[in-house]
N, C-alpha and C positions, 0 to 999 in steps of 0.2 A: 130249382132241383132241390127237393126235400131229402134232409138225411135221417135215418132212421136209426135211432140209439139202441143200444143193446146194454143190457146189464152185464155184472162179471158173470155172474150166474148163465146167464144165457149164451155167453160167449164160451165159456168152459163147456157147457153142452154142447155145442156146436163143433168146438176143436176136440173133444171127448178127451179133456184131461181136468183137472181140479181147480178147483176157484184158486186157491195159493197159487197155481201154475201162472194163472191169468195174471194175480196181483204181480207176480215177481218179472211178466213181461211188460206191464206198465211200469213199475218201479225202475227196470234197466233201461226202458225208453223204446224198447223193440215194438212195444204197443201203445197207440195213441189213446188217451183216453182223456175225459173232461170230468172234473170233481164236482159233483153236485150234492151238498150236504156234506154227508159222511161217506157215501158210496161214489163211485164211478160210473160213467158210461161211455161207452165205445161207438164211434160211429159203425155201420155195417161196413162200409166200403173199406176202413181202415183194417177191419176183422179181414176181410176178404182178401186185401191186400198182402196184409202179413203172411198168409198161406200162400199165396201166389207167389209171392217171392222166395220162398221155402220149398216151392213145389219141384220135386225131383222125380225126372222118369226111372224108375224102378225095373224097366225091361229092357 
């Protein structure tokens, strides 16, 4: 199983939030990330899991 890694900017675009929001999620431990050089990479499945855990039925 191969993991697809996303940048902070890619996750921010998918979540429709700012880059700073993604950095806050990483720093607080709510979103897993790997440090690569000076940046972070987030596994696609971790981003999906984060959203799935917070999904609520608005209807």
